[in-house]
PASEZA-536917 format. One record per residue: residue number from 0; residue in three letters; x, y negated, z negated of N, C-alpha, C in turn. Coordinates in pm, 1 decimal. Example, Ala and Ser with C-alpha at 12.3 -4.5 7.8 and 13.67 -1.06 7.14 Angstrom:
<pts>
<pt k="0" r="ALA" n_X="1319.0" n_Y="569.0" n_Z="-780.0" ca_X="1230.0" ca_Y="450.0" ca_Z="-780.0" c_X="1320.0" c_Y="330.0" c_Z="-780.0"/>
<pt k="1" r="SER" n_X="1285.0" n_Y="225.0" n_Z="-708.0" ca_X="1367.0" ca_Y="106.0" ca_Z="-714.0" c_X="1290.0" c_Y="-3.0" c_Z="-787.0"/>
</pts>
This chain:
<pts>
<pt k="0" r="MET" n_X="-4277.4" n_Y="3716.2" n_Z="-5493.2" ca_X="-4133.2" ca_Y="3697.8" ca_Z="-5446.9" c_X="-4211.7" c_Y="3662.7" c_Z="-5260.3"/>
<pt k="1" r="THR" n_X="-4356.9" n_Y="3724.9" n_Z="-5233.7" ca_X="-4442.2" ca_Y="3709.6" ca_Z="-5105.7" c_X="-4463.7" c_Y="3583.0" c_Z="-5105.2"/>
<pt k="2" r="LEU" n_X="-4447.0" n_Y="3448.3" n_Z="-5146.1" ca_X="-4470.1" ca_Y="3314.9" ca_Z="-5182.5" c_X="-4392.5" c_Y="3236.6" c_Z="-5102.0"/>
<pt k="3" r="LEU" n_X="-4273.5" n_Y="3310.4" n_Z="-5136.2" ca_X="-4110.8" ca_Y="3249.1" ca_Z="-5094.0" c_X="-4130.7" c_Y="3224.8" c_Z="-4893.7"/>
<pt k="4" r="MET" n_X="-4161.1" n_Y="3361.8" n_Z="-4834.5" ca_X="-4147.3" ca_Y="3378.2" ca_Z="-4721.9" c_X="-4223.4" c_Y="3325.4" c_Z="-4682.9"/>
<pt k="5" r="ILE" n_X="-4193.6" n_Y="3258.2" n_Z="-4554.1" ca_X="-4235.0" ca_Y="3146.0" ca_Z="-4455.1" c_X="-4262.4" c_Y="3254.5" c_Z="-4316.1"/>
<pt k="6" r="GLY" n_X="-4370.9" n_Y="3274.4" n_Z="-4270.9" ca_X="-4366.6" ca_Y="3310.2" ca_Z="-4103.2" c_X="-4433.1" c_Y="3214.6" c_Z="-4031.8"/>
<pt k="7" r="ALA" n_X="-4466.0" n_Y="3293.4" n_Z="-3930.0" ca_X="-4477.3" ca_Y="3194.2" ca_Z="-3798.5" c_X="-4608.6" c_Y="3105.2" c_Z="-3837.3"/>
<pt k="8" r="PRO" n_X="-4744.8" n_Y="3138.7" n_Z="-3846.2" ca_X="-4829.1" ca_Y="3060.0" ca_Z="-3879.3" c_X="-4813.2" c_Y="2939.7" c_Z="-3967.1"/>
<pt k="9" r="GLU" n_X="-4757.8" n_Y="2901.1" n_Z="-4097.5" ca_X="-4703.9" ca_Y="2854.3" ca_Z="-4193.8" c_X="-4624.7" c_Y="2751.1" c_Z="-4096.5"/>
<pt k="10" r="ILE" n_X="-4577.8" n_Y="2816.6" n_Z="-4007.9" ca_X="-4425.3" ca_Y="2674.6" ca_Z="-3973.3" c_X="-4487.0" c_Y="2602.5" c_Z="-3812.3"/>
<pt k="11" r="ILE" n_X="-4610.3" n_Y="2717.0" n_Z="-3806.2" ca_X="-4681.9" ca_Y="2620.8" ca_Z="-3677.0" c_X="-4751.5" c_Y="2532.4" c_Z="-3723.9"/>
<pt k="12" r="ILE" n_X="-4838.0" n_Y="2567.5" n_Z="-3862.9" ca_X="-4888.4" ca_Y="2472.7" ca_Z="-3916.6" c_X="-4847.7" c_Y="2313.2" c_Z="-3995.1"/>
<pt k="13" r="ILE" n_X="-4710.1" n_Y="2356.2" n_Z="-4004.7" ca_X="-4649.2" ca_Y="2260.6" ca_Z="-4050.8" c_X="-4587.6" c_Y="2146.7" c_Z="-3939.0"/>
<pt k="14" r="LEU" n_X="-4555.2" n_Y="2219.4" n_Z="-3854.1" ca_X="-4532.1" ca_Y="2111.9" ca_Z="-3719.6" c_X="-4637.4" c_Y="2055.4" c_Z="-3660.2"/>
<pt k="15" r="LEU" n_X="-4805.4" n_Y="2126.2" n_Z="-3689.1" ca_X="-4856.1" ca_Y="1988.9" ca_Z="-3655.1" c_X="-4932.8" c_Y="1889.1" c_Z="-3760.6"/>
<pt k="16" r="ILE" n_X="-4897.0" n_Y="1921.2" n_Z="-3838.9" ca_X="-4922.9" ca_Y="1831.1" ca_Z="-3957.3" c_X="-4819.4" c_Y="1696.3" c_Z="-3960.6"/>
<pt k="17" r="VAL" n_X="-4731.8" n_Y="1760.8" n_Z="-3901.6" ca_X="-4625.3" ca_Y="1620.2" ca_Z="-3920.0" c_X="-4609.1" c_Y="1577.8" c_Z="-3794.2"/>
<pt k="18" r="LEU" n_X="-4665.5" n_Y="1641.6" n_Z="-3688.6" ca_X="-4699.4" ca_Y="1602.5" ca_Z="-3563.9" c_X="-4839.3" c_Y="1512.1" c_Z="-3548.6"/>
<pt k="19" r="LEU" n_X="-4936.2" n_Y="1492.5" n_Z="-3655.7" ca_X="-5042.7" ca_Y="1451.0" ca_Z="-3706.3" c_X="-4954.0" c_Y="1319.1" c_Z="-3756.4"/>
<pt k="20" r="LEU" n_X="-4857.5" n_Y="1338.9" n_Z="-3857.2" ca_X="-4867.9" ca_Y="1173.6" ca_Z="-3934.3" c_X="-4755.9" c_Y="1145.8" c_Z="-3889.0"/>
<pt k="21" r="PHE" n_X="-4691.7" n_Y="1177.0" n_Z="-3789.2" ca_X="-4548.1" ca_Y="1050.5" ca_Z="-3756.5" c_X="-4626.4" c_Y="1059.9" c_Z="-3560.3"/>
<pt k="22" r="GLY" n_X="-4693.7" n_Y="1150.9" n_Z="-3548.3" ca_X="-4718.6" ca_Y="1089.6" ca_Z="-3365.7" c_X="-4580.9" c_Y="1147.9" c_Z="-3315.2"/>
<pt k="23" r="GLY" n_X="-4616.8" n_Y="1189.0" n_Z="-3132.5" ca_X="-4545.8" ca_Y="1195.7" ca_Z="-3057.4" c_X="-4413.6" c_Y="1119.6" c_Z="-3021.1"/>
<pt k="24" r="LYS" n_X="-4472.6" n_Y="979.5" n_Z="-3052.0" ca_X="-4333.7" ca_Y="889.2" ca_Z="-3053.2" c_X="-4211.7" c_Y="882.9" c_Z="-3154.0"/>
<pt k="25" r="LYS" n_X="-4274.3" n_Y="914.3" n_Z="-3258.3" ca_X="-4187.3" ca_Y="900.6" ca_Z="-3333.2" c_X="-4098.9" c_Y="1007.3" c_Z="-3323.7"/>
<pt k="26" r="ILE" n_X="-4125.2" n_Y="1136.4" n_Z="-3348.0" ca_X="-4090.9" ca_Y="1272.3" ca_Z="-3357.6" c_X="-3931.1" c_Y="1262.4" c_Z="-3336.8"/>
<pt k="27" r="PRO" n_X="-3934.6" n_Y="1215.9" n_Z="-3145.3" ca_X="-3815.8" ca_Y="1223.4" ca_Z="-3132.2" c_X="-3682.9" c_Y="1125.4" c_Z="-3175.1"/>
<pt k="28" r="GLU" n_X="-3694.4" n_Y="1058.4" n_Z="-3199.3" ca_X="-3687.8" ca_Y="943.0" ca_Z="-3292.3" c_X="-3568.1" c_Y="1016.6" c_Z="-3430.9"/>
<pt k="29" r="LEU" n_X="-3712.7" n_Y="1064.8" n_Z="-3516.8" ca_X="-3662.7" ca_Y="1121.0" ca_Z="-3606.8" c_X="-3579.7" c_Y="1236.5" c_Z="-3583.6"/>
<pt k="30" r="MET" n_X="-3569.9" n_Y="1328.7" n_Z="-3517.6" ca_X="-3500.3" ca_Y="1404.7" ca_Z="-3463.7" c_X="-3348.1" c_Y="1403.8" c_Z="-3438.6"/>
<pt k="31" r="LYS" n_X="-3381.6" n_Y="1271.0" n_Z="-3387.3" ca_X="-3186.9" ca_Y="1200.7" ca_Z="-3323.0" c_X="-3126.3" c_Y="1173.4" c_Z="-3462.0"/>
<pt k="32" r="GLY" n_X="-3215.0" n_Y="1074.0" n_Z="-3546.6" ca_X="-3131.2" ca_Y="1039.3" ca_Z="-3658.6" c_X="-3103.5" c_Y="1170.2" c_Z="-3760.9"/>
<pt k="33" r="LEU" n_X="-3150.5" n_Y="1292.3" n_Z="-3764.1" ca_X="-3141.7" ca_Y="1454.0" ca_Z="-3806.9" c_X="-3025.4" c_Y="1443.0" c_Z="-3750.6"/>
<pt k="34" r="GLY" n_X="-2985.9" n_Y="1479.2" n_Z="-3637.7" ca_X="-2926.5" ca_Y="1476.3" ca_Z="-3558.2" c_X="-2786.0" c_Y="1427.7" c_Z="-3591.7"/>
<pt k="35" r="LYS" n_X="-2795.1" n_Y="1313.2" n_Z="-3578.1" ca_X="-2696.9" ca_Y="1207.6" ca_Z="-3639.3" c_X="-2628.6" c_Y="1277.7" c_Z="-3811.2"/>
<pt k="36" r="GLY" n_X="-2696.7" n_Y="1268.5" n_Z="-3850.9" ca_X="-2678.3" ca_Y="1303.2" ca_Z="-4027.9" c_X="-2619.7" c_Y="1423.0" c_Z="-4074.7"/>
<pt k="37" r="VAL" n_X="-2681.7" n_Y="1559.2" n_Z="-3976.8" ca_X="-2584.1" ca_Y="1658.2" ca_Z="-3953.7" c_X="-2446.3" c_Y="1652.4" c_Z="-3915.6"/>
<pt k="38" r="LYS" n_X="-2405.0" n_Y="1613.7" n_Z="-3799.2" ca_X="-2299.0" ca_Y="1556.1" ca_Z="-3722.5" c_X="-2230.9" c_Y="1497.4" c_Z="-3818.9"/>
<pt k="39" r="SER" n_X="-2277.7" n_Y="1416.8" n_Z="-3921.2" ca_X="-2207.8" ca_Y="1356.2" ca_Z="-3956.0" c_X="-2153.0" c_Y="1384.4" c_Z="-4092.7"/>
<pt k="40" r="PHE" n_X="-2225.4" n_Y="1481.8" n_Z="-4177.0" ca_X="-2233.4" ca_Y="1588.0" ca_Z="-4308.7" c_X="-2095.0" c_Y="1704.3" c_Z="-4252.3"/>
<pt k="41" r="LYS" n_X="-2135.7" n_Y="1689.7" n_Z="-4118.3" ca_X="-1987.5" ca_Y="1816.7" ca_Z="-4081.3" c_X="-1875.9" c_Y="1782.9" c_Z="-4073.4"/>
<pt k="42" r="GLN" n_X="-1903.1" n_Y="1657.2" n_Z="-3972.0" ca_X="-1756.9" ca_Y="1577.2" ca_Z="-3994.0" c_X="-1698.5" c_Y="1560.1" c_Z="-4106.2"/>
<pt k="43" r="GLY" n_X="-1788.6" n_Y="1502.0" n_Z="-4230.4" ca_X="-1712.9" ca_Y="1483.0" ca_Z="-4356.0" c_X="-1674.1" c_Y="1611.6" c_Z="-4411.6"/>
<pt k="44" r="MET" n_X="-1739.1" n_Y="1783.4" n_Z="-4347.8" ca_X="-1696.4" ca_Y="1857.3" ca_Z="-4426.3" c_X="-1579.8" c_Y="1902.3" c_Z="-4384.4"/>
<pt k="45" r="ASN" n_X="-1579.8" n_Y="1874.8" n_Z="-4236.0" ca_X="-1424.4" ca_Y="1916.7" ca_Z="-4209.1" c_X="-1298.8" c_Y="1822.5" c_Z="-4264.9"/>
<pt k="46" r="GLU" n_X="-1309.7" n_Y="1681.4" n_Z="-4235.1" ca_X="-1217.1" ca_Y="1612.1" ca_Z="-4297.1" c_X="-1176.5" c_Y="1680.7" c_Z="-4482.2"/>
<pt k="47" r="MET" n_X="-1300.9" n_Y="1684.7" n_Z="-4530.4" ca_X="-1291.2" ca_Y="1757.3" ca_Z="-4678.3" c_X="-1201.9" c_Y="1869.9" c_Z="-4690.3"/>
<pt k="48" r="GLU" n_X="-1257.9" n_Y="2019.1" n_Z="-4599.7" ca_X="-1198.9" ca_Y="2058.2" ca_Z="-4607.8" c_X="-999.9" c_Y="2046.1" c_Z="-4525.9"/>
<pt k="49" r="GLU" n_X="-969.6" n_Y="1984.1" n_Z="-4455.4" ca_X="-851.4" ca_Y="1941.0" ca_Z="-4411.2" c_X="-768.3" c_Y="1908.3" c_Z="-4535.9"/>
<pt k="50" r="GLU" n_X="-823.8" n_Y="1780.7" n_Z="-4629.0" ca_X="-733.2" ca_Y="1717.2" ca_Z="-4729.9" c_X="-738.4" c_Y="1863.1" c_Z="-4856.3"/>
<pt k="51" r="VAL" n_X="-819.5" n_Y="1962.0" n_Z="-4868.4" ca_X="-802.4" ca_Y="2066.1" ca_Z="-4937.5" c_X="-657.3" c_Y="2152.7" c_Z="-4873.5"/>
<pt k="52" r="LYS" n_X="-658.8" n_Y="2152.4" n_Z="-4720.6" ca_X="-603.0" ca_Y="2275.9" ca_Z="-4686.1" c_X="-386.0" c_Y="2183.7" c_Z="-4692.4"/>
<pt k="53" r="ARG" n_X="-422.6" n_Y="2041.0" n_Z="-4668.9" ca_X="-287.8" ca_Y="2002.7" ca_Z="-4638.8" c_X="-215.0" c_Y="1986.7" c_Z="-4799.9"/>
<pt k="54" r="PRO" n_X="-271.4" n_Y="1952.7" n_Z="-4912.2" ca_X="-151.9" ca_Y="2011.2" ca_Z="-5022.8" c_X="-142.7" c_Y="2084.7" c_Z="-5041.5"/>
<pt k="55" r="LEU" n_X="-180.7" n_Y="2208.4" n_Z="-4974.6" ca_X="-170.7" ca_Y="2376.2" ca_Z="-5030.7" c_X="-51.3" c_Y="2446.3" c_Z="-4932.7"/>
<pt k="56" r="GLU" n_X="-62.7" n_Y="2323.1" n_Z="-4806.3" ca_X="32.8" ca_Y="2354.2" ca_Z="-4689.3" c_X="153.7" c_Y="2244.3" c_Z="-4737.8"/>
<pt k="57" r="GLU" n_X="129.2" n_Y="2166.4" n_Z="-4784.2" ca_X="305.9" ca_Y="2050.1" ca_Z="-4828.8" c_X="350.0" c_Y="2102.5" c_Z="-4915.0"/>
<pt k="58" r="GLN" n_X="259.4" n_Y="2244.3" n_Z="-5003.5" ca_X="344.7" ca_Y="2202.1" ca_Z="-5197.7" c_X="450.8" c_Y="2327.0" c_Z="-5173.2"/>
<pt k="59" r="PRO" n_X="457.6" n_Y="2473.7" n_Z="-5106.4" ca_X="538.1" ca_Y="2501.1" ca_Z="-5077.0" c_X="686.9" c_Y="2448.8" c_Z="-5071.2"/>
<pt k="60" r="SER" n_X="686.7" n_Y="2368.7" n_Z="-4940.6" ca_X="814.3" ca_Y="2263.9" ca_Z="-4883.2" c_X="834.3" c_Y="2162.3" c_Z="-5039.0"/>
<pt k="61" r="GLN" n_X="721.9" n_Y="2078.8" n_Z="-5092.0" ca_X="754.6" ca_Y="2004.1" ca_Z="-5217.2" c_X="862.2" c_Y="2100.5" c_Z="-5266.2"/>
<pt k="62" r="SER" n_X="796.1" n_Y="2198.5" n_Z="-5339.0" ca_X="857.9" ca_Y="2262.5" ca_Z="-5446.3" c_X="980.1" c_Y="2321.4" c_Z="-5450.9"/>
<pt k="63" r="ALA" n_X="984.9" n_Y="2362.1" n_Z="-5267.1" ca_X="1126.2" ca_Y="2417.7" ca_Z="-5225.8" c_X="1236.9" c_Y="2283.5" c_Z="-5283.5"/>
<pt k="64" r="SER" n_X="1157.4" n_Y="2156.8" n_Z="-5238.7" ca_X="1295.2" ca_Y="2051.2" ca_Z="-5255.6" c_X="1312.3" c_Y="2026.5" c_Z="-5392.3"/>
<pt k="65" r="GLU" n_X="1212.8" n_Y="2035.6" n_Z="-5488.1" ca_X="1225.0" ca_Y="1980.6" ca_Z="-5619.4" c_X="1324.3" c_Y="2122.4" c_Z="-5695.8"/>
<pt k="66" r="GLU" n_X="1331.0" n_Y="2239.2" n_Z="-5637.3" ca_X="1393.8" ca_Y="2355.0" ca_Z="-5711.2" c_X="1523.4" c_Y="2357.8" c_Z="-5689.3"/>
<pt k="67" r="SER" n_X="1578.5" n_Y="2346.5" n_Z="-5583.4" ca_X="1739.6" ca_Y="2296.0" ca_Z="-5509.5" c_X="1795.7" c_Y="2217.6" c_Z="-5612.5"/>
<pt k="68" r="PRO" n_X="1771.1" n_Y="2053.0" n_Z="-5636.2" ca_X="1848.2" ca_Y="1964.9" ca_Z="-5735.1" c_X="1849.0" c_Y="2073.3" c_Z="-5866.6"/>
<pt k="69" r="THR" n_X="1764.9" n_Y="2094.5" n_Z="-5942.2" ca_X="1757.0" ca_Y="2183.4" ca_Z="-6065.8" c_X="1850.4" c_Y="2318.6" c_Z="-6024.0"/>
<pt k="70" r="LYS" n_X="1878.7" n_Y="2393.9" n_Z="-5948.2" ca_X="1943.0" ca_Y="2492.3" ca_Z="-5940.5" c_X="2075.4" c_Y="2462.5" c_Z="-5892.2"/>
<pt k="71" r="ASP" n_X="2142.5" n_Y="2345.1" n_Z="-5824.2" ca_X="2272.0" ca_Y="2295.1" ca_Z="-5788.2" c_X="2310.6" c_Y="2178.4" c_Z="-5904.9"/>
<pt k="72" r="GLY" n_X="2257.4" n_Y="2155.4" n_Z="-5955.7" ca_X="2293.7" ca_Y="2040.7" ca_Z="-6061.4" c_X="2347.2" c_Y="2096.8" c_Z="-6204.4"/>
<pt k="73" r="ASP" n_X="2377.1" n_Y="2025.2" n_Z="-6320.9" ca_X="2432.8" ca_Y="2129.3" ca_Z="-6450.4" c_X="2336.2" c_Y="2049.0" c_Z="-6510.7"/>
<pt k="74" r="GLU" n_X="2280.8" n_Y="2143.6" n_Z="-6558.2" ca_X="2172.5" ca_Y="2060.2" ca_Z="-6704.6" c_X="2232.1" c_Y="2199.0" c_Z="-6846.3"/>
</pts>
């Protein structure tokens, strides 16, 4: 279990390795791209959530309109 815990020293070492690999000029570009990706992901999740909620909100009104002809009609 202790192998899964990441502390401050480990994070600092990882950040230093990233800095050495990509350099100071590339990191802002990488973070900008990462930010755009996260924003796009959140937007997609919100759209998907709206699509799921929309049929649930429309369903009672549709079922009410579908039930009224069967109750009024002679079958």
